[in-house]
C-alpha positions as protocol buffer text, in pm:
chain_id: "A"
residue {
  index: 1
  type: GLN
  ca { x: 13913 y: 5424 z: 4549 }
}
residue {
  index: 2
  type: VAL
  ca { x: 13951 y: 5041 z: 4476 }
}
residue {
  index: 3
  type: GLN
  ca { x: 13745 y: 4798 z: 4324 }
}
residue {
  index: 4
  type: LEU
  ca { x: 13800 y: 4424 z: 4366 }
}
residue {
  index: 5
  type: VAL
  ca { x: 13641 y: 4153 z: 4145 }
}
residue {
  index: 6
  type: GLU
  ca { x: 13693 y: 3785 z: 4204 }
}
residue {
  index: 7
  type: SER
  ca { x: 13673 y: 3506 z: 3955 }
}
residue {
  index: 8
  type: GLY
  ca { x: 13741 y: 3137 z: 3935 }
}
residue {
  index: 9
  type: GLY
  ca { x: 13497 y: 2992 z: 4150 }
}
residue {
  index: 10
  type: GLY
  ca { x: 13297 y: 2694 z: 4074 }
}
residue {
  index: 11
  type: LEU
  ca { x: 13202 y: 2329 z: 4126 }
}
residue {
  index: 12
  type: VAL
  ca { x: 13451 y: 2069 z: 4200 }
}
residue {
  index: 13
  type: GLN
  ca { x: 13476 y: 1738 z: 4360 }
}
residue {
  index: 14
  type: ALA
  ca { x: 13651 y: 1661 z: 4672 }
}
residue {
  index: 15
  type: GLY
  ca { x: 14022 y: 1639 z: 4609 }
}
residue {
  index: 16
  type: GLY
  ca { x: 14027 y: 1874 z: 4316 }
}
residue {
  index: 17
  type: SER
  ca { x: 14173 y: 2223 z: 4278 }
}
residue {
  index: 18
  type: LEU
  ca { x: 14064 y: 2558 z: 4184 }
}
residue {
  index: 19
  type: ARG
  ca { x: 14252 y: 2901 z: 4145 }
}
residue {
  index: 20
  type: LEU
  ca { x: 14053 y: 3209 z: 4232 }
}
residue {
  index: 21
  type: SER
  ca { x: 14173 y: 3546 z: 4103 }
}
residue {
  index: 22
  type: CYS
  ca { x: 14100 y: 3917 z: 4250 }
}
residue {
  index: 23
  type: ALA
  ca { x: 14158 y: 4191 z: 3997 }
}
residue {
  index: 24
  type: ALA
  ca { x: 14191 y: 4552 z: 4150 }
}
residue {
  index: 25
  type: SER
  ca { x: 14092 y: 4852 z: 3938 }
}
residue {
  index: 26
  type: GLY
  ca { x: 14327 y: 5091 z: 4121 }
}
residue {
  index: 27
  type: ARG
  ca { x: 14664 y: 5224 z: 4021 }
}
residue {
  index: 28
  type: THR
  ca { x: 14825 y: 5163 z: 4386 }
}
residue {
  index: 29
  type: PHE
  ca { x: 14763 y: 4811 z: 4419 }
}
residue {
  index: 30
  type: SER
  ca { x: 15102 y: 4741 z: 4566 }
}
residue {
  index: 31
  type: THR
  ca { x: 15037 y: 4968 z: 4868 }
}
residue {
  index: 32
  type: TYR
  ca { x: 14776 y: 4730 z: 4969 }
}
residue {
  index: 33
  type: ALA
  ca { x: 14782 y: 4437 z: 5181 }
}
residue {
  index: 34
  type: MET
  ca { x: 14558 y: 4158 z: 5048 }
}
residue {
  index: 35
  type: GLY
  ca { x: 14348 y: 3893 z: 5207 }
}
residue {
  index: 36
  type: TRP
  ca { x: 14103 y: 3615 z: 5116 }
}
residue {
  index: 37
  type: PHE
  ca { x: 13802 y: 3516 z: 5349 }
}
residue {
  index: 38
  type: ARG
  ca { x: 13526 y: 3265 z: 5295 }
}
residue {
  index: 39
  type: GLN
  ca { x: 13171 y: 3253 z: 5432 }
}
residue {
  index: 40
  type: PRO
  ca { x: 13018 y: 2884 z: 5441 }
}
residue {
  index: 41
  type: PRO
  ca { x: 12646 y: 2859 z: 5421 }
}
residue {
  index: 42
  type: GLY
  ca { x: 12467 y: 2951 z: 5727 }
}
residue {
  index: 43
  type: LYS
  ca { x: 12790 y: 3078 z: 5900 }
}
residue {
  index: 44
  type: GLU
  ca { x: 12995 y: 3405 z: 5957 }
}
residue {
  index: 45
  type: ARG
  ca { x: 13268 y: 3528 z: 5724 }
}
residue {
  index: 46
  type: GLU
  ca { x: 13615 y: 3381 z: 5833 }
}
residue {
  index: 47
  type: PHE
  ca { x: 13962 y: 3444 z: 5750 }
}
residue {
  index: 48
  type: VAL
  ca { x: 14166 y: 3220 z: 5503 }
}
residue {
  index: 49
  type: ALA
  ca { x: 14496 y: 3373 z: 5385 }
}
residue {
  index: 50
  type: ALA
  ca { x: 14664 y: 3712 z: 5348 }
}
residue {
  index: 51
  type: ILE
  ca { x: 14967 y: 3860 z: 5185 }
}
residue {
  index: 52
  type: ARG
  ca { x: 15168 y: 4165 z: 5264 }
}
residue {
  index: 53
  type: ARG
  ca { x: 15203 y: 4430 z: 4999 }
}
residue {
  index: 54
  type: LEU
  ca { x: 15568 y: 4427 z: 4947 }
}
residue {
  index: 55
  type: ASP
  ca { x: 15772 y: 4159 z: 5123 }
}
residue {
  index: 56
  type: GLY
  ca { x: 15555 y: 3887 z: 5027 }
}
residue {
  index: 57
  type: ILE
  ca { x: 15502 y: 3749 z: 5384 }
}
residue {
  index: 58
  type: THR
  ca { x: 15191 y: 3514 z: 5373 }
}
residue {
  index: 59
  type: TYR
  ca { x: 14952 y: 3408 z: 5671 }
}
residue {
  index: 60
  type: TYR
  ca { x: 14687 y: 3122 z: 5667 }
}
residue {
  index: 61
  type: THR
  ca { x: 14425 y: 2979 z: 5871 }
}
residue {
  index: 62
  type: ASP
  ca { x: 14520 y: 2628 z: 6011 }
}
residue {
  index: 63
  type: SER
  ca { x: 14274 y: 2453 z: 5816 }
}
residue {
  index: 64
  type: VAL
  ca { x: 14390 y: 2533 z: 5476 }
}
residue {
  index: 65
  type: LYS
  ca { x: 14789 y: 2514 z: 5540 }
}
residue {
  index: 66
  type: GLY
  ca { x: 14962 y: 2315 z: 5323 }
}
residue {
  index: 67
  type: ARG
  ca { x: 14654 y: 2315 z: 5065 }
}
residue {
  index: 68
  type: PHE
  ca { x: 14610 y: 2663 z: 4962 }
}
residue {
  index: 69
  type: THR
  ca { x: 14871 y: 2934 z: 4843 }
}
residue {
  index: 70
  type: ILE
  ca { x: 14802 y: 3288 z: 4813 }
}
residue {
  index: 71
  type: SER
  ca { x: 15038 y: 3506 z: 4569 }
}
residue {
  index: 72
  type: ARG
  ca { x: 15011 y: 3836 z: 4393 }
}
residue {
  index: 73
  type: ASP
  ca { x: 15133 y: 4004 z: 4085 }
}
residue {
  index: 74
  type: ASN
  ca { x: 15152 y: 4370 z: 4160 }
}
residue {
  index: 75
  type: ALA
  ca { x: 15227 y: 4447 z: 3798 }
}
residue {
  index: 76
  type: LYS
  ca { x: 14889 y: 4310 z: 3693 }
}
residue {
  index: 77
  type: ASN
  ca { x: 14691 y: 4404 z: 4009 }
}
residue {
  index: 78
  type: THR
  ca { x: 14592 y: 4066 z: 4087 }
}
residue {
  index: 79
  type: VAL
  ca { x: 14603 y: 3834 z: 4374 }
}
residue {
  index: 80
  type: PHE
  ca { x: 14549 y: 3479 z: 4363 }
}
residue {
  index: 81
  type: LEU
  ca { x: 14451 y: 3178 z: 4572 }
}
residue {
  index: 82
  type: HIS
  ca { x: 14549 y: 2843 z: 4471 }
}
residue {
  index: 83
  type: MET
  ca { x: 14320 y: 2569 z: 4639 }
}
residue {
  index: 84
  type: ASN
  ca { x: 14444 y: 2222 z: 4610 }
}
residue {
  index: 85
  type: SER
  ca { x: 14288 y: 1893 z: 4780 }
}
residue {
  index: 86
  type: LEU
  ca { x: 13964 y: 2046 z: 4827 }
}
residue {
  index: 87
  type: LYS
  ca { x: 13734 y: 1915 z: 5074 }
}
residue {
  index: 88
  type: PRO
  ca { x: 13342 y: 1982 z: 5125 }
}
residue {
  index: 89
  type: GLU
  ca { x: 13417 y: 2216 z: 5423 }
}
residue {
  index: 90
  type: ASP
  ca { x: 13587 y: 2447 z: 5190 }
}
residue {
  index: 91
  type: THR
  ca { x: 13247 y: 2516 z: 5037 }
}
residue {
  index: 92
  type: GLY
  ca { x: 13143 y: 2877 z: 5070 }
}
residue {
  index: 93
  type: VAL
  ca { x: 13157 y: 3222 z: 4913 }
}
residue {
  index: 94
  type: TYR
  ca { x: 13506 y: 3361 z: 4874 }
}
residue {
  index: 95
  type: TYR
  ca { x: 13597 y: 3711 z: 4925 }
}
residue {
  index: 96
  type: CYS
  ca { x: 13890 y: 3931 z: 4817 }
}
residue {
  index: 97
  type: ALA
  ca { x: 13973 y: 4217 z: 5044 }
}
residue {
  index: 98
  type: ALA
  ca { x: 14234 y: 4490 z: 5066 }
}
residue {
  index: 99
  type: SER
  ca { x: 14381 y: 4677 z: 5362 }
}
residue {
  index: 100
  type: ARG
  ca { x: 14530 y: 5016 z: 5342 }
}
residue {
  index: 101
  type: GLY
  ca { x: 14754 y: 4931 z: 5633 }
}
residue {
  index: 102
  type: GLU
  ca { x: 15000 y: 4679 z: 5656 }
}
residue {
  index: 103
  type: LEU
  ca { x: 14914 y: 4334 z: 5829 }
}
residue {
  index: 104
  type: ASP
  ca { x: 15059 y: 4134 z: 6089 }
}
residue {
  index: 105
  type: TYR
  ca { x: 14987 y: 3794 z: 6248 }
}
residue {
  index: 106
  type: ARG
  ca { x: 14737 y: 3959 z: 6484 }
}
residue {
  index: 107
  type: ARG
  ca { x: 14543 y: 4187 z: 6240 }
}
residue {
  index: 108
  type: VAL
  ca { x: 14517 y: 3943 z: 5958 }
}
residue {
  index: 109
  type: ARG
  ca { x: 14214 y: 3760 z: 6077 }
}
residue {
  index: 110
  type: ASP
  ca { x: 13999 y: 4072 z: 6164 }
}
residue {
  index: 111
  type: LEU
  ca { x: 13761 y: 4172 z: 5895 }
}
residue {
  index: 112
  type: LYS
  ca { x: 13769 y: 4532 z: 6052 }
}
residue {
  index: 113
  type: GLU
  ca { x: 14117 y: 4564 z: 5913 }
}
residue {
  index: 114
  type: TYR
  ca { x: 14012 y: 4555 z: 5553 }
}
residue {
  index: 115
  type: ASP
  ca { x: 13877 y: 4861 z: 5377 }
}
residue {
  index: 116
  type: TYR
  ca { x: 13776 y: 4726 z: 5047 }
}
residue {
  index: 117
  type: TRP
  ca { x: 13586 y: 4393 z: 4955 }
}
residue {
  index: 118
  type: GLY
  ca { x: 13489 y: 4204 z: 4643 }
}
residue {
  index: 119
  type: GLN
  ca { x: 13146 y: 4065 z: 4573 }
}
residue {
  index: 120
  type: GLY
  ca { x: 13248 y: 3726 z: 4615 }
}
residue {
  index: 121
  type: THR
  ca { x: 13288 y: 3404 z: 4409 }
}
residue {
  index: 122
  type: GLN
  ca { x: 13107 y: 3065 z: 4495 }
}
residue {
  index: 123
  type: VAL
  ca { x: 13312 y: 2778 z: 4563 }
}
residue {
  index: 124
  type: THR
  ca { x: 13121 y: 2434 z: 4585 }
}
residue {
  index: 125
  type: VAL
  ca { x: 13310 y: 2112 z: 4674 }
}
residue {
  index: 126
  type: SER
  ca { x: 13104 y: 1780 z: 4638 }
}
residue {
  index: 127
  type: SER
  ca { x: 13160 y: 1468 z: 4824 }
}
């Protein structure tokens, strides 16, 4: 029903910035809450950020607060992740995800709350 395609990943030096984009194919993008997850090499996928569907309320994991910003453009069916002051520990594959239900502070971290996933985009931060 929904296809998600991430872009914008790449290699960047520590302290640099990247903007990730996630384009959705569906016509009902505004009905989905959206999230970003990442998977460092050799580790499990972890929550990064999420944004609710209409009111724009956002959630972040503690390690990225003040450095990353999630936003969405419902008219363009796109969600963004602006990443600043990147650190080597930010390295990993970043995934965009969509939830048919609304999210709250208890549900945003749970991978099982998301119904659709992109293929991921690699982010590598060098020292």
